[in-house]
TORKOL-4160 file (C-alpha; in steps of 0.2 Angstrom, whole numbers, padded with zeros to 4 digits, m for minus):
153
<pt num="1" X="0311" Y="0051" Z="m0316"/>
<pt num="2" X="0314" Y="0035" Z="m0325"/>
<pt num="3" X="0311" Y="0024" Z="m0310"/>
<pt num="4" X="0294" Y="0033" Z="m0307"/>
<pt num="5" X="0290" Y="0030" Z="m0325"/>
<pt num="6" X="0294" Y="0012" Z="m0324"/>
<pt num="7" X="0284" Y="0011" Z="m0308"/>
<pt num="8" X="0269" Y="0017" Z="m0317"/>
<pt num="9" X="0272" Y="0006" Z="m0332"/>
<pt num="10" X="0275" Y="m0011" Z="m0323"/>
<pt num="11" X="0258" Y="m0011" Z="m0313"/>
<pt num="12" X="0249" Y="m0004" Z="m0328"/>
<pt num="13" X="0255" Y="m0017" Z="m0340"/>
<pt num="14" X="0253" Y="m0031" Z="m0328"/>
<pt num="15" X="0235" Y="m0026" Z="m0325"/>
<pt num="16" X="0232" Y="m0024" Z="m0344"/>
<pt num="17" X="0239" Y="m0041" Z="m0347"/>
<pt num="18" X="0229" Y="m0050" Z="m0334"/>
<pt num="19" X="0213" Y="m0042" Z="m0340"/>
<pt num="20" X="0217" Y="m0047" Z="m0358"/>
<pt num="21" X="0220" Y="m0065" Z="m0353"/>
<pt num="22" X="0204" Y="m0065" Z="m0343"/>
<pt num="23" X="0194" Y="m0058" Z="m0357"/>
<pt num="24" X="0201" Y="m0072" Z="m0368"/>
<pt num="25" X="0199" Y="m0086" Z="m0356"/>
<pt num="26" X="0181" Y="m0080" Z="m0353"/>
<pt num="27" X="0176" Y="m0084" Z="m0370"/>
<pt num="28" X="0180" Y="m0102" Z="m0367"/>
<pt num="29" X="0172" Y="m0103" Z="m0350"/>
<pt num="30" X="0157" Y="m0092" Z="m0352"/>
<pt num="31" X="0141" Y="m0097" Z="m0344"/>
<pt num="32" X="0149" Y="m0102" Z="m0328"/>
<pt num="33" X="0148" Y="m0089" Z="m0313"/>
<pt num="34" X="0165" Y="m0095" Z="m0307"/>
<pt num="35" X="0174" Y="m0100" Z="m0323"/>
<pt num="36" X="0190" Y="m0105" Z="m0314"/>
<pt num="37" X="0192" Y="m0110" Z="m0296"/>
<pt num="38" X="0210" Y="m0109" Z="m0291"/>
<pt num="39" X="0207" Y="m0116" Z="m0273"/>
<pt num="40" X="0193" Y="m0115" Z="m0261"/>
<pt num="41" X="0197" Y="m0097" Z="m0256"/>
<pt num="42" X="0201" Y="m0090" Z="m0274"/>
<pt num="43" X="0191" Y="m0090" Z="m0290"/>
<pt num="44" X="0192" Y="m0081" Z="m0307"/>
<pt num="45" X="0175" Y="m0073" Z="m0310"/>
<pt num="46" X="0174" Y="m0061" Z="m0325"/>
<pt num="47" X="0162" Y="m0046" Z="m0322"/>
<pt num="48" X="0161" Y="m0028" Z="m0328"/>
<pt num="49" X="0159" Y="m0015" Z="m0314"/>
<pt num="50" X="0151" Y="0001" Z="m0320"/>
<pt num="51" X="0151" Y="0009" Z="m0303"/>
<pt num="52" X="0166" Y="0013" Z="m0292"/>
<pt num="53" X="0176" Y="0002" Z="m0279"/>
<pt num="54" X="0166" Y="m0013" Z="m0274"/>
<pt num="55" X="0152" Y="m0009" Z="m0286"/>
<pt num="56" X="0146" Y="0006" Z="m0276"/>
<pt num="57" X="0134" Y="0016" Z="m0288"/>
<pt num="58" X="0134" Y="0002" Z="m0300"/>
<pt num="59" X="0121" Y="0006" Z="m0313"/>
<pt num="60" X="0116" Y="0001" Z="m0331"/>
<pt num="61" X="0110" Y="0019" Z="m0333"/>
<pt num="62" X="0122" Y="0028" Z="m0346"/>
<pt num="63" X="0120" Y="0045" Z="m0338"/>
<pt num="64" X="0126" Y="0039" Z="m0321"/>
<pt num="65" X="0140" Y="0029" Z="m0329"/>
<pt num="66" X="0145" Y="0045" Z="m0338"/>
<pt num="67" X="0145" Y="0056" Z="m0322"/>
<pt num="68" X="0155" Y="0043" Z="m0312"/>
<pt num="69" X="0167" Y="0041" Z="m0327"/>
<pt num="70" X="0169" Y="0060" Z="m0328"/>
<pt num="71" X="0172" Y="0062" Z="m0309"/>
<pt num="72" X="0185" Y="0048" Z="m0310"/>
<pt num="73" X="0194" Y="0057" Z="m0325"/>
<pt num="74" X="0193" Y="0073" Z="m0314"/>
<pt num="75" X="0201" Y="0065" Z="m0299"/>
<pt num="76" X="0215" Y="0057" Z="m0311"/>
<pt num="77" X="0219" Y="0074" Z="m0317"/>
<pt num="78" X="0220" Y="0081" Z="m0299"/>
<pt num="79" X="0231" Y="0067" Z="m0295"/>
<pt num="80" X="0242" Y="0070" Z="m0310"/>
<pt num="81" X="0244" Y="0088" Z="m0305"/>
<pt num="82" X="0248" Y="0082" Z="m0287"/>
<pt num="83" X="0262" Y="0071" Z="m0294"/>
<pt num="84" X="0269" Y="0085" Z="m0304"/>
<pt num="85" X="0269" Y="0096" Z="m0289"/>
<pt num="86" X="0277" Y="0083" Z="m0278"/>
<pt num="87" X="0291" Y="0080" Z="m0291"/>
<pt num="88" X="0295" Y="0099" Z="m0291"/>
<pt num="89" X="0296" Y="0099" Z="m0272"/>
<pt num="90" X="0307" Y="0083" Z="m0273"/>
<pt num="91" X="0294" Y="0073" Z="m0263"/>
<pt num="92" X="0291" Y="0054" Z="m0265"/>
<pt num="93" X="0277" Y="0050" Z="m0276"/>
<pt num="94" X="0277" Y="0031" Z="m0274"/>
<pt num="95" X="0259" Y="0031" Z="m0268"/>
<pt num="96" X="0252" Y="0043" Z="m0280"/>
<pt num="97" X="0261" Y="0033" Z="m0295"/>
<pt num="98" X="0253" Y="0017" Z="m0289"/>
<pt num="99" X="0236" Y="0025" Z="m0288"/>
<pt num="100" X="0237" Y="0034" Z="m0304"/>
<pt num="101" X="0243" Y="0018" Z="m0313"/>
<pt num="102" X="0229" Y="0008" Z="m0307"/>
<pt num="103" X="0216" Y="0022" Z="m0309"/>
<pt num="104" X="0221" Y="0025" Z="m0327"/>
<pt num="105" X="0220" Y="0007" Z="m0332"/>
<pt num="106" X="0203" Y="0005" Z="m0324"/>
<pt num="107" X="0198" Y="0021" Z="m0333"/>
<pt num="108" X="0203" Y="0014" Z="m0350"/>
<pt num="109" X="0192" Y="m0001" Z="m0346"/>
<pt num="110" X="0177" Y="0011" Z="m0344"/>
<pt num="111" X="0181" Y="0019" Z="m0361"/>
<pt num="112" X="0184" Y="0003" Z="m0371"/>
<pt num="113" X="0173" Y="m0010" Z="m0362"/>
<pt num="114" X="0159" Y="0001" Z="m0354"/>
<pt num="115" X="0164" Y="m0005" Z="m0337"/>
<pt num="116" X="0179" Y="m0010" Z="m0326"/>
<pt num="117" X="0185" Y="m0028" Z="m0329"/>
<pt num="118" X="0185" Y="m0036" Z="m0312"/>
<pt num="119" X="0189" Y="m0055" Z="m0310"/>
<pt num="120" X="0197" Y="m0059" Z="m0294"/>
<pt num="121" X="0185" Y="m0067" Z="m0281"/>
<pt num="122" X="0191" Y="m0071" Z="m0264"/>
<pt num="123" X="0179" Y="m0080" Z="m0253"/>
<pt num="124" X="0177" Y="m0092" Z="m0238"/>
<pt num="125" X="0161" Y="m0102" Z="m0234"/>
<pt num="126" X="0147" Y="m0089" Z="m0234"/>
<pt num="127" X="0159" Y="m0074" Z="m0235"/>
<pt num="128" X="0164" Y="m0066" Z="m0251"/>
<pt num="129" X="0175" Y="m0051" Z="m0254"/>
<pt num="130" X="0169" Y="m0040" Z="m0268"/>
<pt num="131" X="0177" Y="m0045" Z="m0285"/>
<pt num="132" X="0192" Y="m0034" Z="m0290"/>
<pt num="133" X="0207" Y="m0033" Z="m0301"/>
<pt num="134" X="0225" Y="m0030" Z="m0300"/>
<pt num="135" X="0223" Y="m0012" Z="m0303"/>
<pt num="136" X="0212" Y="m0011" Z="m0288"/>
<pt num="137" X="0226" Y="m0019" Z="m0278"/>
<pt num="138" X="0239" Y="m0006" Z="m0284"/>
<pt num="139" X="0227" Y="0008" Z="m0279"/>
<pt num="140" X="0225" Y="0001" Z="m0262"/>
<pt num="141" X="0244" Y="m0001" Z="m0259"/>
<pt num="142" X="0246" Y="0017" Z="m0265"/>
<pt num="143" X="0233" Y="0023" Z="m0253"/>
<pt num="144" X="0241" Y="0013" Z="m0238"/>
<pt num="145" X="0258" Y="0021" Z="m0243"/>
<pt num="146" X="0251" Y="0038" Z="m0243"/>
<pt num="147" X="0242" Y="0035" Z="m0226"/>
<pt num="148" X="0258" Y="0028" Z="m0219"/>
<pt num="149" X="0269" Y="0043" Z="m0225"/>
<pt num="150" X="0256" Y="0055" Z="m0219"/>
<pt num="151" X="0255" Y="0047" Z="m0202"/>
<pt num="152" X="0274" Y="0047" Z="m0200"/>
<pt num="153" X="0274" Y="0066" Z="m0203"/>
């Protein structure tokens, strides 16, 4: 249990720390769309996503934001229940923990900032991947772990 708790805390605090740093760096570099270019493929670009992954359903409408946030909270509660059941059954919860950790961190952004803090921009020439954050990466890794483990079964 301690390992799983640490597995929750490490991605959670790493995501919170990077978002904190980006928010504070953003104060100094505001006005620029890409306020920090790491290299020609990677930039730091602060944005607030009020939708879901890749800004699907992004809206300034507060009712839509509230509905999406409520659905995300409901999914997080279901995931927490699934984690509890898997622990009872002595099943691995690695994927679920990573998804919950990233999802919970992003949900806190919705509460405190009115949108999820996204800042990692990967691009090449005219191609640009949607802006994301570390929590999104942890969620994606967790989903892949679940898919692989279910595929093996």
